[in-house]
C-alpha positions as CSV (number, residue, x, y, z in Angstrom):
1,M,29.5,-13.8,-21.2
2,P,26.5,-13.9,-18.6
3,A,24.1,-16.2,-19.2
4,E,21.5,-13.5,-19.5
5,A,23.4,-12.1,-22.6
6,G,24.1,-15.7,-24.2
7,A,20.2,-16.3,-24.1
8,M,19.8,-13.2,-25.5
9,D,21.6,-13.3,-28.3
10,W,20.1,-16.4,-29.6
11,P,18.9,-16.1,-33.1
12,L,15.3,-14.5,-33.4
13,Q,14.3,-18.0,-35.3
14,S,15.9,-20.4,-32.8
15,R,13.9,-18.5,-29.9
16,A,10.9,-18.8,-31.7
17,A,11.4,-22.4,-32.5
18,V,11.9,-23.3,-28.1
19,L,8.7,-21.6,-27.4
20,Y,7.0,-23.1,-29.9
21,H,7.7,-26.0,-28.8
22,L,7.4,-25.6,-25.3
23,E,3.7,-24.3,-26.2
24,R,2.8,-27.5,-28.1
25,N,4.2,-29.4,-25.1
26,A,2.2,-27.5,-22.8
27,A,-1.0,-27.7,-24.8
28,G,-0.8,-32.2,-24.9
29,L,-0.3,-31.8,-21.0
30,L,-3.7,-30.3,-20.6
31,A,-5.1,-32.1,-23.4
32,G,-4.0,-35.1,-21.8
33,N,-2.1,-36.5,-25.0
34,Y,0.5,-37.7,-22.5
35,P,0.0,-40.9,-20.5
36,F,1.2,-39.9,-17.3
37,F,-1.1,-37.0,-17.1
38,S,-3.8,-38.9,-18.0
39,V,-3.2,-41.5,-15.2
40,M,-3.4,-38.9,-12.9
41,V,-6.7,-37.0,-14.3
42,N,-8.3,-40.4,-14.2
43,V,-6.9,-41.4,-11.1
44,E,-8.1,-37.9,-9.5
45,S,-11.5,-38.7,-11.1
46,R,-12.3,-41.6,-10.0
47,G,-10.6,-41.9,-6.9
48,F,-10.9,-38.3,-4.9
49,K,-14.0,-36.9,-6.3
50,S,-15.8,-39.6,-3.7
51,Y,-14.2,-38.1,-0.7
52,R,-14.8,-34.6,-1.7
53,S,-18.5,-35.2,-2.5
54,A,-20.4,-33.9,0.1
55,P,-22.7,-36.9,1.9
56,N,-18.9,-38.4,2.4
57,L,-18.1,-35.7,4.2
58,L,-20.0,-35.8,6.4
59,T,-19.6,-38.9,7.1
60,L,-15.8,-38.4,7.6
61,L,-16.8,-35.4,9.8
62,R,-18.7,-38.2,11.8
63,I,-15.5,-40.5,12.0
64,C,-13.4,-37.6,13.4
65,L,-15.7,-36.8,16.4
66,M,-15.2,-40.2,17.6
67,P,-12.2,-39.0,19.5
68,F,-13.6,-36.3,20.6
69,L,-17.1,-38.0,21.5
70,V,-15.2,-41.0,23.6
71,A,-12.7,-38.6,25.6
72,A,-15.7,-36.6,26.7
73,V,-17.3,-39.7,27.9
74,L,-14.1,-40.6,29.7
75,E,-13.9,-37.3,31.2
76,E,-17.0,-37.6,32.1
77,K,-17.6,-34.3,30.4
78,Y,-21.5,-35.8,29.6
79,A,-23.1,-32.6,28.4
80,L,-20.5,-32.0,25.7
81,S,-21.1,-36.0,25.0
82,F,-24.4,-35.7,24.4
83,W,-24.7,-32.9,22.6
84,L,-21.8,-34.3,20.0
85,F,-23.3,-38.0,19.7
86,V,-26.4,-35.4,18.7
87,C,-24.1,-33.5,15.9
88,A,-23.3,-37.5,14.7
89,G,-26.4,-38.5,14.4
90,L,-27.4,-35.7,12.5
91,S,-24.9,-35.8,10.4
92,D,-25.6,-39.6,9.8
93,A,-29.4,-38.5,8.8
94,L,-28.2,-35.6,6.6
95,D,-25.8,-37.5,4.9
96,G,-28.0,-40.3,3.5
97,T,-30.5,-37.2,2.5
98,L,-27.9,-35.3,1.0
99,A,-27.1,-38.9,-1.2
100,R,-30.6,-38.9,-1.9
101,V,-31.3,-35.1,-2.9
102,L,-27.9,-34.5,-4.7
103,K,-27.9,-38.1,-6.5
104,Q,-23.9,-38.4,-5.0
105,R,-24.6,-42.2,-4.1
106,T,-21.0,-43.1,-4.2
107,K,-19.7,-47.0,-3.8
108,L,-17.3,-45.3,-1.2
109,G,-20.4,-44.2,0.6
110,H,-22.1,-47.3,0.1
111,Y,-19.3,-48.9,2.5
112,L,-17.9,-45.9,3.9
113,D,-21.6,-45.0,6.0
114,P,-22.2,-48.1,7.7
115,V,-18.3,-48.4,9.0
116,A,-18.7,-45.4,10.4
117,D,-22.0,-46.1,12.3
118,K,-20.7,-49.4,13.6
119,L,-17.2,-47.6,14.4
120,L,-18.7,-45.2,16.4
121,L,-22.0,-47.2,17.7
122,S,-19.4,-50.2,19.1
123,T,-16.8,-47.7,20.5
124,L,-19.5,-45.7,22.8
125,F,-20.8,-49.0,24.2
126,I,-17.3,-50.3,25.0
127,V,-16.7,-47.0,26.8
128,L,-20.1,-46.5,28.5
129,T,-19.5,-49.8,29.7
130,H,-16.5,-49.4,31.3
131,K,-17.6,-46.7,33.1
132,A,-20.8,-48.7,34.2
133,L,-23.2,-46.9,32.5
134,I,-25.0,-49.4,30.1
135,P,-24.9,-53.2,31.3
136,T,-22.1,-55.9,30.4
137,R,-24.8,-58.3,29.1
138,V,-25.8,-55.7,26.4
139,T,-22.4,-55.2,25.2
140,A,-21.6,-58.6,25.0
141,L,-25.3,-59.4,23.0
142,V,-24.1,-56.3,20.8
143,F,-20.8,-57.2,20.1
144,G,-21.4,-61.2,19.6
145,R,-24.1,-60.5,16.7
146,D,-21.8,-57.8,14.7
147,L,-19.1,-60.7,15.2
148,G,-21.1,-63.5,13.9
149,I,-22.6,-61.8,11.5
150,L,-18.9,-60.4,10.1
151,V,-17.3,-64.1,10.6
152,V,-20.3,-65.4,8.3
153,A,-20.1,-62.4,5.8
154,A,-15.9,-63.7,5.4
155,L,-17.2,-67.2,5.1
156,L,-19.9,-66.8,2.5
157,Y,-17.8,-63.7,0.3
158,A,-15.2,-66.7,0.2
159,A,-17.0,-69.4,-0.4
160,V,-20.0,-68.4,-2.9
161,G,-18.6,-64.6,-3.5
162,W,-21.7,-63.1,-2.1
163,R,-20.8,-58.8,-1.7
164,E,-23.7,-57.0,-1.1
165,F,-25.6,-57.2,2.3
166,S,-27.8,-54.7,2.5
167,P,-30.0,-54.2,6.0
168,S,-33.0,-55.7,7.1
169,I,-36.2,-53.9,8.3
170,F,-34.5,-55.9,12.0
171,G,-31.7,-54.6,10.9
172,K,-32.1,-50.8,10.8
173,A,-34.4,-51.3,13.9
174,N,-31.5,-52.4,15.9
175,T,-29.7,-49.7,15.0
176,F,-32.4,-47.6,16.0
177,A,-32.6,-49.1,19.3
178,Q,-28.6,-48.7,20.1
179,V,-28.3,-45.2,18.7
180,T,-31.3,-44.6,21.2
181,A,-30.1,-46.2,23.7
182,I,-26.2,-44.8,23.5
183,A,-28.3,-41.1,23.6
184,V,-30.8,-42.0,26.7
185,V,-27.8,-43.5,28.8
186,L,-26.0,-39.8,28.1
187,L,-29.5,-38.0,28.7
188,H,-29.2,-40.0,32.1
189,Q,-26.5,-38.5,33.4
190,L,-27.8,-34.8,32.9
191,T,-31.0,-35.5,34.6
192,T,-32.7,-38.3,36.9
193,A,-36.5,-37.1,35.4
194,Q,-38.5,-40.3,36.0
195,W,-39.5,-40.6,32.1
196,V,-35.6,-40.5,31.3
197,V,-35.6,-43.7,33.7
198,E,-37.9,-45.6,32.6
199,F,-36.7,-44.7,28.7
200,R,-33.4,-45.4,29.8
201,A,-34.8,-49.1,30.8
202,L,-36.8,-49.6,27.7
203,A,-34.0,-48.5,25.3
204,L,-31.8,-51.1,26.6
205,Y,-34.0,-53.8,26.6
206,A,-35.3,-53.4,22.9
207,T,-31.4,-53.0,22.3
208,M,-30.8,-56.8,23.4
209,A,-34.2,-58.1,22.2
210,L,-33.8,-56.2,18.5
211,T,-29.7,-57.7,18.9
212,V,-31.4,-61.3,19.0
213,I,-34.2,-60.8,17.0
214,S,-32.0,-59.2,13.9
215,G,-28.9,-61.7,14.7
216,L,-31.8,-65.2,14.1
217,H,-33.1,-63.1,11.3
218,Y,-29.7,-62.7,9.5
219,A,-28.9,-67.0,10.2
220,W,-33.0,-68.0,8.5
221,I,-31.7,-65.3,5.6
222,T,-28.5,-66.7,5.5
223,A,-29.9,-70.3,5.7
224,R,-32.6,-70.0,3.2
225,R,-30.3,-68.5,0.6
226,L,-27.8,-71.2,0.9
227,G,-30.4,-73.6,0.4
228,R,-31.3,-72.2,-3.0
229,S,-29.0,-71.3,-6.1
230,G,-26.4,-69.0,-3.8
231,G,-27.2,-65.8,-4.9
232,N,-25.0,-62.5,-4.9
233,G,-26.2,-61.6,-1.3
234,S,-28.6,-58.9,-0.5
235,D,-30.8,-59.3,2.8
236,I,-29.0,-58.0,5.6
237,R,-26.3,-55.8,6.8
């Protein structure tokens, strides 16, 4: 007898009982009454929800732009690299605005945004120095400061458990100077107008000066906080 015919020959009550149990189990899954399903729901809501927020998507987009931007600079397509960098800068400004307006500030975004900025800027400083468009001393100062802060932050976390290092006014000014310097350096490859030449020199000098100032300020804040009661760190990035 074929399997389909055997199934149709079930007593009506047996088929009703099977359907009842299937519906009951499906309802339980949908209601989250089963441990495995509940775990999957919690993982989705707590983890992947952060990635779906508009500010974090813009931050991820900025990271995805980086290989194309680097390739454009290496291939000396400076018009393309300039506009890609402008798009990256606009996405950086927009994600912060959206996070405040839409109230979508997440712990992931708190760490992902500065990491994306630092990754983009550091990579471009290396590439532009390789192309002899930024002096080596500027890149050396930038990386020296960042490496020093990274080492000190790691030691403070290991020693006293400091976790939060919010940006100071000098740190923000230094980041702005770095962004401006890269933009003007790229723009200088498109035009040799006198104001661009002068602005390029000014931006590079400002980057060096603010790199030193923000580094010293970081050291002063760290020493002062260590001299007090050993807080949880909240002054410098």
